[in-house]
N, CA and C atoms as an extended XYZ file, in Angstrom:
306
Properties=species:S:1:pos:R:3:atomname:S:1:resname:S:1:resid:I:1 pbc="F F F"
N        77.054      147.900      124.838 N   MET     1
C        77.102      148.166      123.419 CA  MET     1
C        78.543      148.386      122.969 C   MET     1
N        79.364      148.955      123.806 N   THR     2
C        80.753      149.183      123.468 CA  THR     2
C        81.491      147.860      123.321 C   THR     2
N        81.137      146.859      124.118 N   ARG     3
C        81.788      145.554      124.012 CA  ARG     3
C        81.506      144.907      122.666 C   ARG     3
N        80.273      145.052      122.191 N   ARG     4
C        79.912      144.436      120.918 CA  ARG     4
C        80.734      145.046      119.778 C   ARG     4
N        80.840      146.354      119.711 N   TYR     5
C        81.595      147.009      118.653 CA  TYR     5
C        83.103      146.894      118.877 C   TYR     5
N        83.502      146.830      120.127 N   GLY     6
C        84.923      146.681      120.428 CA  GLY     6
C        85.466      145.374      119.877 C   GLY     6
N        84.692      144.303      119.999 N   GLY     7
C        85.100      143.009      119.452 CA  GLY     7
C        85.148      143.027      117.943 C   GLY     7
N        84.224      143.773      117.311 N   ALA     8
C        84.187      143.856      115.852 CA  ALA     8
C        85.314      144.731      115.319 C   ALA     8
N        85.740      145.747      116.060 N   LEU     9
C        86.784      146.647      115.607 CA  LEU     9
C        88.189      146.147      115.924 C   LEU     9
N        88.290      145.148      116.766 N   LEU    10
C        89.603      144.659      117.179 CA  LEU    10
C        90.504      144.290      116.009 C   LEU    10
N        90.053      143.557      114.991 N   PRO    11
C        90.964      143.233      113.878 CA  PRO    11
C        91.485      144.469      113.159 C   PRO    11
N        90.670      145.472      112.980 N   PHE    12
C        91.112      146.680      112.277 CA  PHE    12
C        92.143      147.437      113.095 C   PHE    12
N        91.931      147.507      114.385 N   VAL    13
C        92.873      148.194      115.257 CA  VAL    13
C        94.184      147.420      115.304 C   VAL    13
N        94.081      146.102      115.404 N   ALA    14
C        95.283      145.273      115.488 CA  ALA    14
C        96.083      145.345      114.190 C   ALA    14
N        95.411      145.367      113.032 N   MET    15
C        96.117      145.437      111.754 CA  MET    15
C        96.811      146.771      111.588 C   MET    15
N        96.220      147.814      112.103 N   SER    16
C        96.821      149.128      111.930 CA  SER    16
C        98.009      149.340      112.860 C   SER    16
N        98.110      148.540      113.915 N   SER    17
C        99.253      148.693      114.804 CA  SER    17
C       100.483      148.060      114.172 C   SER    17
N       101.650      148.499      114.596 N   SER    18
C       102.880      147.987      114.008 CA  SER    18
C       103.222      146.599      114.516 C   SER    18
N       102.640      146.190      115.611 N   LYS    19
C       102.933      144.882      116.189 CA  LYS    19
C       101.701      143.986      116.104 C   LYS    19
N       101.264      143.706      114.893 N   PHE    20
C       100.087      142.866      114.698 CA  PHE    20
C       100.441      141.415      114.971 C   PHE    20
N        99.668      140.780      115.811 N   ALA    21
C        99.853      139.359      116.092 CA  ALA    21
C        98.539      138.652      115.810 C   ALA    21
N        98.562      137.691      114.937 N   LEU    22
C        97.347      136.990      114.546 CA  LEU    22
C        96.687      136.321      115.740 C   LEU    22
N        97.484      135.728      116.601 N   ASN    23
C        96.900      135.038      117.745 CA  ASN    23
C        96.123      135.982      118.645 C   ASN    23
N        96.626      137.200      118.836 N   SER    24
C        95.914      138.132      119.708 CA  SER    24
C        94.596      138.562      119.085 C   SER    24
N        94.556      138.728      117.754 N   ALA    25
C        93.319      139.104      117.091 CA  ALA    25
C        92.295      137.979      117.199 C   ALA    25
N        92.730      136.738      116.978 N   VAL    26
C        91.827      135.595      117.073 CA  VAL    26
C        91.341      135.439      118.507 C   VAL    26
N        92.226      135.606      119.464 N   THR    27
C        91.859      135.480      120.867 CA  THR    27
C        90.856      136.558      121.249 C   THR    27
N        91.053      137.773      120.733 N   GLY    28
C        90.120      138.856      121.034 CA  GLY    28
C        88.747      138.596      120.459 C   GLY    28
N        88.679      138.067      119.257 N   LEU    29
C        87.388      137.782      118.645 CA  LEU    29
C        86.660      136.649      119.350 C   LEU    29
N        87.377      135.671      119.787 N   ASN    30
C        86.761      134.516      120.440 CA  ASN    30
C        86.709      134.656      121.952 C   ASN    30
N        87.063      135.804      122.462 N   ARG    31
C        87.055      136.084      123.896 CA  ARG    31
C        87.860      135.055      124.672 C   ARG    31
N        89.051      134.778      124.180 N   GLY    32
C        89.953      133.893      124.911 CA  GLY    32
C        89.738      132.421      124.665 C   GLY    32
N        88.946      132.030      123.680 N   ALA    33
C        88.677      130.609      123.438 CA  ALA    33
C        89.869      129.914      122.799 C   ALA    33
N        90.762      130.652      122.159 N   VAL    34
C        91.915      130.064      121.496 CA  VAL    34
C        93.145      130.294      122.356 C   VAL    34
N        93.878      129.218      122.631 N   VAL    35
C        95.094      129.316      123.424 CA  VAL    35
C        96.240      129.668      122.485 C   VAL    35
N        97.058      130.658      122.810 N   PRO    36
C        98.178      130.995      121.943 CA  PRO    36
C        99.134      129.809      121.800 C   PRO    36
N        99.663      129.638      120.617 N   SER    37
C       100.543      128.511      120.332 CA  SER    37
C       101.946      128.767      120.868 C   SER    37
N       102.620      127.695      121.237 N   ALA    38
C       103.997      127.788      121.712 CA  ALA    38
C       104.975      127.727      120.540 C   ALA    38
N       104.477      127.544      119.331 N   TYR    39
C       105.332      127.398      118.161 CA  TYR    39
C       105.161      128.583      117.230 C   TYR    39
N       106.230      128.922      116.550 N   ILE    40
C       106.191      129.960      115.523 CA  ILE    40
C       106.552      129.294      114.203 C   ILE    40
N       105.752      129.513      113.192 N   LEU    41
C       105.961      128.903      111.881 CA  LEU    41
C       106.471      129.958      110.923 C   LEU    41
N       107.688      129.779      110.450 N   ASN    42
C       108.284      130.684      109.471 CA  ASN    42
C       108.305      129.985      108.130 C   ASN    42
N       107.553      130.487      107.171 N   LEU    43
C       107.486      129.879      105.843 CA  LEU    43
C       108.451      130.587      104.904 C   LEU    43
N       109.169      129.779      104.120 N   GLN    44
C       110.101      130.311      103.137 CA  GLN    44
C       109.944      129.518      101.857 C   GLN    44
N       110.208      130.143      100.719 N   PRO    45
C       110.131      129.383       99.467 CA  PRO    45
C       111.240      128.332       99.442 C   PRO    45
N       111.045      127.257       98.691 N   PRO    46
C       112.059      126.201       98.635 CA  PRO    46
C       113.385      126.740       98.096 C   PRO    46
N       114.466      126.258       98.683 N   ALA    47
C       115.798      126.697       98.259 CA  ALA    47
C       116.367      125.790       97.178 C   ALA    47
N       115.768      124.636       96.951 N   ASN    48
C       116.271      123.681       95.960 CA  ASN    48
C       115.773      124.039       94.564 C   ASN    48
N       116.616      123.784       93.589 N   THR    49
C       116.200      123.948       92.199 CA  THR    49
C       115.481      122.673       91.768 C   THR    49
N       114.884      122.733       90.587 N   ASP    50
C       114.182      121.555       90.074 CA  ASP    50
C       115.144      120.386       89.887 C   ASP    50
N       116.349      120.663       89.410 N   ASN    51
C       117.332      119.594       89.191 CA  ASN    51
C       117.748      118.944       90.507 C   ASN    51
N       117.922      119.765       91.543 N   GLU    52
C       118.289      119.210       92.847 CA  GLU    52
C       117.159      118.344       93.402 C   GLU    52
N       115.919      118.802       93.229 N   ALA    53
C       114.773      118.024       93.711 CA  ALA    53
C       114.669      116.695       92.964 C   ALA    53
N       114.867      116.737       91.647 N   GLU    54
C       114.831      115.498       90.858 CA  GLU    54
C       115.948      114.548       91.275 C   GLU    54
N       117.145      115.088       91.508 N   ALA    55
C       118.270      114.251       91.935 CA  ALA    55
C       117.983      113.618       93.289 C   ALA    55
N       117.386      114.388       94.191 N   SER    56
C       117.040      113.844       95.506 CA  SER    56
C       115.998      112.736       95.380 C   SER    56
N       114.981      112.961       94.550 N   LEU    57
C       113.950      111.940       94.354 CA  LEU    57
C       114.530      110.692       93.696 C   LEU    57
N       115.433      110.881       92.739 N   ASP    58
C       116.080      109.730       92.099 CA  ASP    58
C       116.897      108.929       93.106 C   ASP    58
N       117.593      109.622       93.994 N   ALA    59
C       118.392      108.932       95.015 CA  ALA    59
C       117.490      108.152       95.968 C   ALA    59
N       116.374      108.763       96.345 N   ILE    60
C       115.424      108.069       97.228 CA  ILE    60
C       114.837      106.859       96.516 C   ILE    60
N       114.474      107.024       95.249 N   LEU    61
C       113.915      105.913       94.467 CA  LEU    61
C       114.915      104.773       94.353 C   LEU    61
N       116.178      105.100       94.108 N   LYS    62
C       117.215      104.076       93.982 CA  LYS    62
C       117.405      103.336       95.310 C   LYS    62
N       117.453      104.084       96.415 N   ALA    63
C       117.627      103.455       97.729 CA  ALA    63
C       116.436      102.558       98.073 C   ALA    63
N       115.236      103.023       97.780 N   GLU    64
C       114.041      102.215       98.064 CA  GLU    64
C       113.982      100.985       97.172 C   GLU    64
N       114.424      101.113       95.928 N   ASP    65
C       114.442       99.960       95.027 CA  ASP    65
C       115.428       98.905       95.526 C   ASP    65
N       116.603       99.356       95.986 N   GLU    66
C       117.581       98.412       96.549 CA  GLU    66
C       117.022       97.738       97.806 C   GLU    66
N       116.347       98.528       98.624 N   ARG    67
C       115.745       97.974       99.844 CA  ARG    67
C       114.671       96.935       99.507 C   ARG    67
N       113.875       97.227       98.471 N   ARG    68
C       112.837       96.284       98.047 CA  ARG    68
C       113.461       94.999       97.524 C   ARG    68
N       114.567       95.126       96.756 N   GLN    69
C       115.234       93.937       96.226 CA  GLN    69
C       115.786       93.070       97.351 C   GLN    69
N       116.371       93.693       98.358 N   VAL    70
C       116.881       92.936       99.510 CA  VAL    70
C       115.732       92.242      100.218 C   VAL    70
N       114.632       92.964      100.404 N   SER    71
C       113.465       92.384      101.064 CA  SER    71
C       112.900       91.217      100.256 C   SER    71
N       112.841       91.402       98.937 N   ASP    72
C       112.338       90.326       98.078 CA  ASP    72
C       113.239       89.092       98.149 C   ASP    72
N       114.551       89.296       98.151 N   SER    73
C       115.459       88.145       98.208 CA  SER    73
C       115.375       87.449       99.562 C   SER    73
N       115.215       88.229      100.646 N   GLU    74
C       115.036       87.613      101.966 CA  GLU    74
C       113.738       86.825      102.025 C   GLU    74
N       112.677       87.364      101.428 N   PHE    75
C       111.399       86.657      101.386 CA  PHE    75
C       111.526       85.365      100.591 C   PHE    75
N       112.197       85.446       99.454 N   GLU    76
C       112.378       84.254       98.621 CA  GLU    76
C       113.175       83.181       99.355 C   GLU    76
N       114.224       83.601      100.082 N   ALA    77
C       115.028       82.632      100.847 CA  ALA    77
C       114.195       81.996      101.954 C   ALA    77
N       113.401       82.788      102.646 N   ALA    78
C       112.542       82.248      103.702 CA  ALA    78
C       111.501       81.296      103.123 C   ALA    78
N       110.977       81.644      101.959 N   LYS    79
C       109.989       80.776      101.303 CA  LYS    79
C       110.631       79.446      100.902 C   LYS    79
N       111.852       79.494      100.376 N   GLN    80
C       112.532       78.257       99.984 CA  GLN    80
C       112.837       77.383      101.199 C   GLN    80
N       113.220       78.016      102.329 N   ARG    81
C       113.463       77.233      103.557 CA  ARG    81
C       112.179       76.555      104.020 C   ARG    81
N       111.076       77.276      103.934 N   MET    82
C       109.796       76.705      104.346 CA  MET    82
C       109.392       75.550      103.420 C   MET    82
N       109.586       75.702      102.126 N   ILE    83
C       109.261       74.642      101.171 CA  ILE    83
C       110.149       73.421      101.418 C   ILE    83
N       111.428       73.668      101.674 N   SER    84
C       112.347       72.550      101.946 CA  SER    84
C       111.939       71.809      103.215 C   SER    84
N       111.551       72.547      104.246 N   ALA    85
C       111.115       71.913      105.491 CA  ALA    85
C       109.857       71.084      105.263 C   ALA    85
N       108.929       71.597      104.476 N   GLU    86
C       107.708       70.841      104.173 CA  GLU    86
C       108.018       69.588      103.341 C   GLU    86
N       108.919       69.730      102.364 N   LYS    87
C       109.308       68.558      101.568 CA  LYS    87
C       109.954       67.502      102.456 C   LYS    87
N       110.819       67.951      103.358 N   GLN    88
C       111.483       67.019      104.269 CA  GLN    88
C       110.449       66.313      105.149 C   GLN    88
N       109.478       67.067      105.668 N   TRP    89
C       108.441       66.483      106.518 CA  TRP    89
C       107.618       65.457      105.729 C   TRP    89
N       107.252       65.786      104.478 N   ILE    90
C       106.494       64.848      103.641 CA  ILE    90
C       107.326       63.596      103.372 C   ILE    90
N       108.610       63.782      103.058 N   HIS    91
C       109.497       62.648      102.790 CA  HIS    91
C       109.574       61.730      104.012 C   HIS    91
N       109.769       62.316      105.197 N   GLU    92
C       109.848       61.512      106.423 CA  GLU    92
C       108.532       60.818      106.719 C   GLU    92
N       107.412       61.485      106.471 N   THR    93
C       106.099       60.884      106.720 CA  THR    93
C       105.873       59.688      105.807 C   THR    93
N       106.232       59.841      104.522 N   VAL    94
C       106.078       58.734      103.573 CA  VAL    94
C       107.007       57.577      103.959 C   VAL    94
N       108.233       57.865      104.349 N   GLN    95
C       109.176       56.822      104.770 CA  GLN    95
C       108.634       56.060      105.971 C   GLN    95
N       108.088       56.793      106.963 N   ARG    96
C       107.528       56.117      108.151 CA  ARG    96
C       106.337       55.253      107.772 C   ARG    96
N       105.536       55.725      106.805 N   ALA    97
C       104.377       54.950      106.387 CA  ALA    97
C       104.812       53.647      105.734 C   ALA    97
N       105.855       53.695      104.894 N   PHE    98
C       106.342       52.461      104.256 CA  PHE    98
C       107.019       51.548      105.263 C   PHE    98
N       107.731       52.091      106.226 N   VAL    99
C       108.376       51.261      107.234 CA  VAL    99
C       107.313       50.591      108.106 C   VAL    99
N       106.253       51.297      108.423 N   ALA   100
C       105.177       50.731      109.238 CA  ALA   100
C       104.452       49.625      108.512 C   ALA   100
N       104.355       49.688      107.190 N   ARG   101
C       103.654       48.648      106.418 CA  ARG   101
C       104.507       47.402      106.266 C   ARG   101
N       105.800       47.561      106.303 N   ALA   102
C       106.677       46.411      106.047 CA  ALA   102
C       106.800       45.484      107.196 C   ALA   102
């Protein structure tokens, strides 16, 4: 009976101690089912102002737009090379057909 209440009282005892660790409370409730994490997460409010965030987003947008334009121009050049190769192949095929008929 003490084990049943001991598990239920563990969070209250842990919170009242000066060294409360969330992982130990969770581990106590689950009887060791949760493995303590090797990472510590420290959360802090953002240090950037709204203007800095907007400037950063604008810079990212500008860089991505330039990257898209380069990609589009490379695609267009590749498409034109492919069209030229197909035109050349059609031209040669038609020439061979006329030479074969003559």
